[in-house]
C-alpha positions as CSV (number, residue, x, y, z in Angstrom):
1,M,0.6,64.7,-27.2
2,L,4.3,63.8,-27.8
3,Q,6.8,65.8,-25.7
4,V,10.5,65.4,-26.2
5,S,12.8,67.1,-23.7
6,E,16.6,67.5,-23.8
7,L,17.1,64.3,-25.8
8,N,20.8,63.2,-26.4
9,Q,22.2,60.3,-28.3
10,Y,25.8,59.2,-29.2
11,Y,27.4,56.9,-31.7
12,G,30.8,56.0,-30.3
13,G,32.4,59.3,-29.5
14,S,30.1,61.3,-31.8
15,H,27.3,63.4,-30.2
16,I,24.5,62.7,-32.7
17,L,21.4,64.2,-31.0
18,R,22.2,67.3,-28.9
19,G,19.5,68.3,-26.4
20,L,16.5,68.1,-28.6
21,S,13.2,69.5,-27.3
22,F,9.9,69.8,-29.1
23,D,6.3,68.5,-29.0
24,A,3.7,67.2,-31.5
25,K,0.0,67.8,-30.9
26,P,-3.1,66.1,-32.1
27,G,-4.6,67.7,-35.2
28,E,-1.2,69.2,-36.2
29,I,1.4,68.3,-38.7
30,T,4.9,68.9,-37.3
31,C,7.5,68.8,-40.1
32,L,11.1,68.1,-39.3
33,L,13.5,69.2,-42.0
34,G,17.3,69.0,-42.5
35,R,20.0,67.8,-44.8
36,N,21.2,64.2,-44.9
37,G,23.2,63.1,-41.9
38,V,21.9,65.6,-39.3
39,G,20.3,63.0,-37.1
40,K,16.7,62.9,-38.2
41,T,16.3,59.2,-38.6
42,T,18.3,58.6,-35.4
43,L,15.7,60.8,-33.6
44,L,12.8,58.7,-35.0
45,K,14.5,55.5,-33.9
46,C,14.9,56.9,-30.4
47,L,11.2,57.9,-30.4
48,M,10.2,54.3,-31.4
49,G,12.6,52.7,-28.9
50,V,14.7,51.0,-31.7
51,I,17.7,52.6,-30.2
52,P,17.7,53.9,-26.6
53,A,18.1,57.6,-25.8
54,K,21.2,58.3,-23.7
55,S,19.6,61.0,-21.8
56,G,16.5,63.2,-21.8
57,E,12.8,62.4,-21.7
58,I,10.2,61.2,-24.2
59,R,6.7,61.6,-23.0
60,W,3.6,60.3,-24.7
61,Q,0.2,61.2,-23.3
62,N,1.8,62.4,-20.1
63,K,3.8,59.2,-19.5
64,I,7.5,58.8,-19.8
65,I,8.1,56.0,-22.4
66,N,11.9,55.9,-22.5
67,T,12.0,52.3,-21.2
68,L,9.2,50.9,-23.4
69,K,10.2,48.5,-26.2
70,P,9.1,49.3,-29.8
71,H,6.1,47.0,-29.7
72,Q,4.9,48.6,-26.5
73,R,5.1,52.0,-28.1
74,V,3.0,50.7,-31.0
75,Q,0.5,49.3,-28.5
76,A,0.4,52.8,-26.8
77,G,-0.8,54.3,-30.1
78,I,2.4,55.3,-32.0
79,A,3.0,54.2,-35.6
80,Y,6.2,54.5,-37.6
81,V,6.6,54.4,-41.4
82,P,10.4,54.1,-41.9
83,Q,12.5,55.4,-44.7
84,G,12.5,52.7,-47.5
85,R,9.0,51.5,-46.6
86,E,9.9,48.0,-45.4
87,I,6.8,46.3,-46.5
88,F,6.7,42.5,-46.7
89,P,7.3,41.8,-50.4
90,R,6.1,38.2,-50.4
91,L,2.8,38.9,-48.6
92,T,-0.2,40.3,-50.5
93,V,-1.3,43.9,-50.0
94,E,-4.2,42.6,-47.8
95,E,-1.8,40.5,-45.7
96,N,0.5,43.4,-45.3
97,L,-2.4,45.6,-44.1
98,L,-3.6,42.8,-41.7
99,M,-0.1,42.9,-40.1
100,G,-0.9,46.4,-39.0
101,L,-3.8,45.0,-36.9
102,S,-1.4,43.0,-34.6
103,R,-1.6,45.8,-32.0
104,F,-5.1,44.5,-31.2
105,S,-4.1,41.4,-29.3
106,G,-7.7,40.3,-28.7
107,G,-7.6,38.8,-32.2
108,K,-11.0,40.3,-33.1
109,A,-9.7,42.6,-35.8
110,K,-9.5,40.2,-38.8
111,Q,-10.5,42.7,-41.4
112,V,-8.8,45.6,-42.9
113,P,-10.6,48.8,-41.9
114,D,-12.6,50.2,-44.9
115,E,-11.1,53.6,-44.2
116,I,-7.7,52.4,-45.4
117,Y,-9.1,51.5,-48.8
118,R,-11.0,54.7,-48.9
119,L,-7.8,56.7,-48.3
120,F,-5.8,54.6,-50.8
121,P,-8.2,53.2,-53.4
122,V,-5.3,51.6,-55.3
123,L,-4.7,49.2,-52.4
124,S,-8.3,48.0,-52.7
125,Q,-7.7,47.3,-56.4
126,M,-4.5,45.4,-55.7
127,K,-5.3,43.7,-52.4
128,L,-4.4,40.2,-53.8
129,R,-1.1,41.3,-55.4
130,R,2.2,40.7,-53.6
131,G,3.7,43.8,-52.0
132,G,6.9,43.3,-53.9
133,D,5.1,43.7,-57.3
134,L,3.8,47.2,-56.5
135,S,5.5,50.4,-57.7
136,G,7.5,52.5,-55.2
137,G,4.6,54.9,-54.8
138,Q,2.1,52.1,-54.3
139,Q,4.4,50.5,-51.7
140,Q,4.6,53.8,-49.9
141,Q,0.8,54.0,-49.8
142,L,0.8,50.4,-48.5
143,A,3.3,51.2,-45.8
144,I,1.2,54.2,-44.6
145,G,-1.9,52.1,-44.8
146,R,-0.4,49.4,-42.7
147,A,0.6,52.0,-40.1
148,L,-2.9,53.4,-40.0
149,A,-4.4,50.0,-39.6
150,C,-3.3,50.1,-35.9
151,R,-5.4,53.2,-35.4
152,P,-2.5,55.3,-34.1
153,Q,-2.8,58.6,-32.3
154,L,0.7,59.6,-33.4
155,L,1.9,58.8,-36.9
156,I,5.6,59.2,-37.7
157,L,6.6,59.3,-41.4
158,D,10.3,59.2,-42.5
159,E,10.7,60.8,-45.9
160,P,7.5,59.4,-47.5
161,T,8.2,61.2,-50.8
162,E,11.6,59.6,-51.4
163,G,11.8,58.1,-54.9
164,I,8.1,58.6,-55.7
165,Q,6.4,60.0,-58.8
166,P,4.8,63.4,-58.4
167,S,1.2,62.2,-58.9
168,V,1.5,59.8,-55.9
169,I,3.3,62.5,-53.8
170,K,0.2,64.6,-54.3
171,E,-2.1,61.7,-53.2
172,I,0.0,61.0,-50.1
173,G,0.0,64.7,-49.2
174,A,-3.8,64.8,-49.5
175,V,-4.2,61.8,-47.2
176,I,-1.8,63.3,-44.6
177,R,-3.8,66.5,-44.6
178,Q,-7.1,64.6,-44.2
179,L,-5.7,62.7,-41.2
180,A,-4.6,65.9,-39.5
181,Q,-8.0,67.5,-40.1
182,R,-9.7,64.7,-38.2
183,G,-8.1,66.3,-35.1
184,D,-7.4,63.1,-33.2
185,M,-3.9,62.3,-34.5
186,A,-0.5,64.0,-34.2
187,I,1.7,63.7,-37.3
188,L,5.4,64.0,-37.2
189,L,6.7,64.2,-40.8
190,V,10.4,64.1,-41.6
191,E,11.1,65.4,-45.1
192,Q,13.8,66.7,-47.3
193,F,11.5,67.8,-50.1
194,Y,10.9,71.4,-49.1
195,D,7.8,72.1,-51.2
196,F,5.9,69.1,-49.8
197,A,6.8,70.0,-46.2
198,A,5.9,73.7,-46.7
199,E,2.5,72.7,-48.1
200,L,1.6,70.5,-45.1
201,A,3.4,71.9,-42.1
202,G,1.4,73.4,-39.2
203,N,4.7,73.8,-37.4
204,Y,8.3,73.2,-38.6
205,L,11.6,72.3,-37.0
206,V,15.0,72.5,-38.8
207,M,17.8,70.2,-37.7
208,S,21.5,70.8,-38.3
209,R,24.3,68.7,-36.7
210,G,22.0,67.1,-34.2
211,E,20.4,70.3,-33.0
212,I,17.1,72.1,-33.7
213,V,18.4,75.4,-35.1
214,Q,15.1,76.9,-36.1
215,R,11.4,76.4,-35.5
216,G,8.2,78.2,-36.3
217,K,4.8,78.1,-38.0
218,G,4.5,76.3,-41.4
219,E,3.0,79.4,-43.0
220,N,6.2,81.3,-42.3
221,M,8.7,78.8,-43.7
222,E,9.3,80.8,-46.9
223,S,9.6,84.2,-45.2
224,E,11.9,82.7,-42.5
225,G,14.3,81.3,-45.0
226,V,13.8,77.6,-44.3
227,R,14.3,76.7,-48.0
228,N,18.0,77.9,-47.9
229,L,18.6,76.1,-44.6
230,V,17.7,72.7,-46.1
231,A,18.8,73.2,-49.7
232,I,21.5,70.7,-50.7
């Protein structure tokens, strides 16, 4: 389980994250919502060690991981799909997916797990194509597939629906739900698209100005007025 306690971060004189506390449990989808610029991506970068937390505690599987470098957090079972996907455009689909296996330093894992191709059949059809030649939706599936190749126990997704056609959004949503139903993975989903989040969330958190201003069960998002809190 991921446990975040009283997390603070500053940029210059600006207090970006203000005492954030929440947890994400295996088998659950925790959705973090909020308008642009409230600190969502900064939070994820702190969780991954891309930027250090100024104060507070990040615990993963009962160990404090504040001092771990990003690659050490990946080795500990945390995978991150950043906003904008950041696949390797010159590598093939298969080569991109194999990059996800680098967590396993023994060098035994030389083959993409069949499960990735089962979850995203389009990647199997296009395994020899270069990543840069894929559509935005296919690249997003590739980015998620690459993250899953390292067999994470925590999957962090930063706005996976951004700039993607509705049919692929539906496919990605179905995969996220399947992963949660397995029960062995915690999923932290950062999303601006309210309907997508409301369909998937087991629990929700709403951020505003660096703070969590509301939280609750996914099934109560509509009745608790979350749509109005995140509407632009």
